[in-house]
ZATORDO-304620 format. One line per 8 residues: number of its first residue (from 1); their letters; for each residue x, y, z of C-alpha. Coordinates in steps of 0.05 Angstrom, whole numbers, plus 5000, padded with zeros to 4 digits. Layout:
NUM) a) X:Y:Z  ...
This chain:
1) xxxxxxxx) 7091:9145:3846  7100:9111:3912  7045:9084:3955  7042:9063:4028  6982:9029:4061  6968:9033:4135  6911:9008:4177  6887:9068:4216
9) xxxxxxxx) 6831:9040:4258  6788:8978:4266  6729:8986:4312  6654:8979:4318  6606:9034:4299  6561:9058:4355  6500:9041:4314  6526:8985:4269
17) xxxxxxxx) 6539:8911:4277  6603:8902:4238  6672:8929:4252  6699:8982:4205  6771:8991:4183  6800:9058:4160  6860:9056:4113  6906:9110:4086
25) xxxxxxxx) 6936:9108:4017  6996:9155:4011  7021:9178:3943  7079:9222:3922  7052:9274:3873  7111:9321:3867  7101:9392:3844  7120:9460:3873
33) xxxxxxxx) 7082:9510:3914  7050:9520:3981  6983:9491:4002  6912:9510:4018  6846:9479:3999  6832:9419:3955  6767:9398:3922  6744:9328:3902
41) xxxxxxxx) 6700:9324:3840  6642:9278:3861  6645:9209:3830  6702:9219:3781  6763:9208:3825  6793:9275:3804  6819:9320:3860  6837:9394:3849
49) xxxxxxxx) 6896:9413:3892  6918:9486:3904  6993:9498:3899  7003:9573:3908  7014:9591:3835  6978:9534:3800  6925:9480:3812  6944:9407:3803
57) xxxxxxxx) 6891:9356:3783  6905:9288:3814  6872:9221:3801  6853:9201:3872  6852:9127:3857  6924:9124:3832  6958:9188:3856  6976:9205:3784
65) xxxxxxxx) 6976:9278:3764  6928:9284:3705  6926:9359:3694  6949:9428:3715  6918:9497:3713  6974:9549:3712  6979:9623:3731  6937:9626:3795
73) xxxxxxxx) 6977:9673:3839  6968:9659:3914  6912:9611:3899  6869:9587:3957  6809:9547:3935  6772:9513:3879  6696:9506:3868  6661:9465:3815
81) xxxxxxxx) 6593:9486:3787  6567:9425:3749  6506:9458:3719  6548:9507:3679  6607:9460:3669  6653:9513:3699  6704:9511:3755  6729:9571:3794
89) xxxxxxxx) 6795:9586:3829  6808:9642:3879  6875:9678:3868  6891:9729:3922  6955:9751:3888  6918:9791:3834  6848:9790:3865  6818:9750:3809
97) xxxxxxxx) 6776:9687:3801  6797:9641:3744  6737:9609:3710  6756:9544:3674  6723:9488:3635  6715:9429:3682  6726:9377:3627  6784:9408:3589
105) xxxxxxxx) 6814:9451:3646  6821:9509:3596  6817:9577:3630  6758:9615:3601  6764:9682:3636  6794:9719:3695  6743:9755:3738  6768:9815:3778
113) xxxxxxxx) 6739:9818:3848  6745:9890:3875  6738:9872:3949  6805:9835:3950  6826:9785:4003  6804:9724:3963  6805:9660:4003  6748:9611:4011
121) xxxxxxxx) 6701:9589:3955  6643:9541:3948  6585:9527:3901  6513:9534:3925  6468:9487:3885  6404:9520:3910  6418:9590:3884  6465:9566:3829
129) xxxxxxxx) 6517:9615:3854  6591:9610:3868  6604:9639:3938  6669:9673:3957  6689:9688:4029  6742:9741:4028  6792:9769:4078  6777:9838:4053
137) xxxxxxxx) 6800:9901:4088  6776:9933:4132  6720:9882:4137  6708:9813:4107  6660:9802:4050  6617:9749:4018  6613:9755:3942  6567:9716:3896
145) xxxxxxxx) 6583:9699:3824  6539:9675:3767  6572:9608:3747  6553:9614:3674  6576:9685:3659  6624:9696:3717  6589:9762:3733  6588:9787:3805
153) xxxxxxxx) 6515:9786:3828  6521:9813:3899  6565:9829:3958  6552:9825:4033  6595:9856:4087  6611:9809:4144  6630:9824:4216  6705:9810:4215
161) xxxxxxxx) 6760:9807:4164  6773:9732:4174  6715:9695:4143  6733:9623:4128  6689:9565:4105  6617:9572:4080  6562:9520:4074  6492:9520:4044
169) xxxxxxxx) 6428:9493:4074  6400:9481:4004  6341:9526:4020  6369:9596:4011  6415:9606:4071  6491:9607:4072  6528:9597:4138  6597:9630:4144
177) xxxxxxxx) 6650:9617:4198  6684:9680:4223  6752:9661:4251  6767:9727:4286  6702:9734:4324  6688:9659:4332  6618:9665:4304  6574:9638:4249
185) xxxxxxxx) 6537:9689:4206  6473:9669:4170  6464:9699:4100  6401:9703:4059  6430:9689:3991  6371:9717:3951  6368:9783:3989  6444:9784:4000
193) xxxxxxxx) 6437:9806:4072  6458:9781:4141  6402:9749:4181  6438:9730:4245  6505:9721:4280  6515:9664:4329  6572:9657:4380  6608:9589:4378
201) xxxxxxxx) 6642:9584:4446  6676:9539:4467  6700:9537:4395  6756:9586:4381  6776:9607:4311  6726:9568:4269  6750:9551:4199  6722:9490:4163
209) xxxxxxxx) 6647:9481:4160  6595:9431:4134  6519:9424:4138  6476:9362:4143  6412:9375:4105  6376:9316:4136  6387:9336:4209  6392:9411:4201
217) xxxxxxxx) 6460:9413:4236  6521:9455:4222  6591:9427:4238  6644:9480:4252  6716:9457:4255  6758:9490:4308  6825:9477:4342  6817:9424:4396
225) xxxxxxxx) 6742:9433:4405  6694:9433:4346  6620:9446:4353  6553:9424:4325  6500:9479:4317  6425:9475:4308  6416:9513:4243  6348:9539:4263
233) xxxxxxxx) 6363:9567:4332  6438:9577:4331  6444:9535:4394  6506:9491:4404  6480:9421:4414  6545:9381:4417  6621:9390:4422  6675:9346:4391
241) xxxxxxxx) 6746:9337:4416  6796:9338:4359  6868:9357:4344  6898:9426:4336  6912:9463:4271  6845:9454:4235  6833:9493:4170  6778:9454:4135
249) xxxxxxxx) 6726:9401:4150  6697:9345:4109  6629:9311:4114  6601:9249:4081  6525:9257:4084  6512:9184:4066  6558:9152:4116  6546:9207:4168
257) xxxxxxxx) 6621:9216:4178  6655:9282:4195  6729:9288:4180  6768:9340:4221  6842:9348:4199  6893:9374:4249  6956:9401:4217  6994:9411:4283
265) xxxxxxxx) 6976:9342:4310  6986:9305:4244  6920:9268:4244  6846:9268:4224  6792:9258:4275  6735:9218:4245  6667:9228:4278  6602:9190:4267
273) xxxxxxxx) 6536:9228:4271  6495:9179:4312  6436:9226:4319  6425:9301:4309  6453:9317:4378  6498:9256:4389  6568:9246:4360  6621:9193:4371
281) xxxxxxxx) 6695:9196:4352  6707:9130:4315  6779:9138:4293  6841:9182:4296  6876:9172:4230  6950:9191:4225  6972:9235:4167  7031:9284:4171
289) xxxxxxxx) 7047:9351:4202  7016:9409:4165  6959:9370:4131  6902:9415:4153  6853:9417:4094  6809:9361:4069  6756:9344:4017  6708:9286:4016
297) xxxxxxxx) 6679:9254:3954  6606:9240:3973  6598:9188:3917  6660:9145:3928  6665:9161:4003  6739:9177:4001  6771:9234:4040  6832:9269:4011
305) xxxxxxxx) 6888:9311:4041  6957:9334:4017  7019:9366:4045  7089:9384:4021  7149:9357:4059  7204:9408:4072  7278:9398:4078  7322:9433:4130
313) xxxxxxxx) 7326:9509:4126  7389:9541:4097  7447:9544:4145  7447:9621:4143  7372:9627:4155  7357:9678:4210  7321:9652:4273  7247:9668:4273
321) xxxxxxxx) 7223:9728:4311  7168:9722:4364  7103:9703:4330  7137:9685:4265  7140:9615:4234  7208:9582:4229  7242:9588:4161  7227:9527:4119
329) xxxxxxxx) 7276:9492:4073  7259:9473:4001  7203:9426:3985  7231:9356:3978  7166:9320:3964  7090:9328:3965  7046:9275:3996  6974:9261:3978
337) xxxxx) 6929:9220:4024  6866:9181:4009  6827:9156:4070  6777:9099:4059  6744:9047:4102
């Protein structure tokens, strides 16, 4: 493993007396496969990293790969349900969720999800349910699973086929970002029904989401302009300028820090929640192009990202058509980032 250390920012907090320094530790973790979400296990240092056909488990303190969960076709996300001791992985390739033992990483069962379009996943501690947000066709869905048995306990139809992140208020409501309509939908998790839909302009294409249970505020990550929403009224109370290419959002509820990764701009905007309706950008931390998802350990207060590095495309690769991505070369390395301060 290789490690590089950079000082990302040194500045004063708006409401603190001492200067704070953000640092980035960069590790080479190897491995094959594309990227999507990653999930930090609170307090243990383990980070679950999606790699397209498998999930790598990385020790965030050393960058060492400590485990691997195979056979997860077109995997997107990982959720951990500590009460049951089970973890869950969304695999869009065969429309299943893999339930595994958190301690041993052994796969316990594969759960077919008929709606298809598997993508986002999170654990709601209030309802003790695993929540899936699916790019189903013709319309997106939210599906709830029992974390002990893996059984599907309910399904809700959403308003567009691009639901992204979801967050819980810890009191029975789930908030879901809809990327296509640029809205948040509010779900009653007990009744499994939609309570409201709130427009998010000037946010466009919301993806990552987090909720502060002490201030009742929702943070929706969007390209260039993210928004803060009053979770009672649906009113936008603040906007945040950040980079482009956001696909997830991290929040440290103890330190009141919001982390907004921008894959196109190769950085993470770090924002301090000064008050429920007041937010200050305290750092712009450099990462690398493509690093667009993030996970924050609320116990150790470390934020994690990862991204493969690609070599040049083959000499005979056709030029991209309008609206298509350029052809990538082979993966020549995968970098894992740990941001601390």
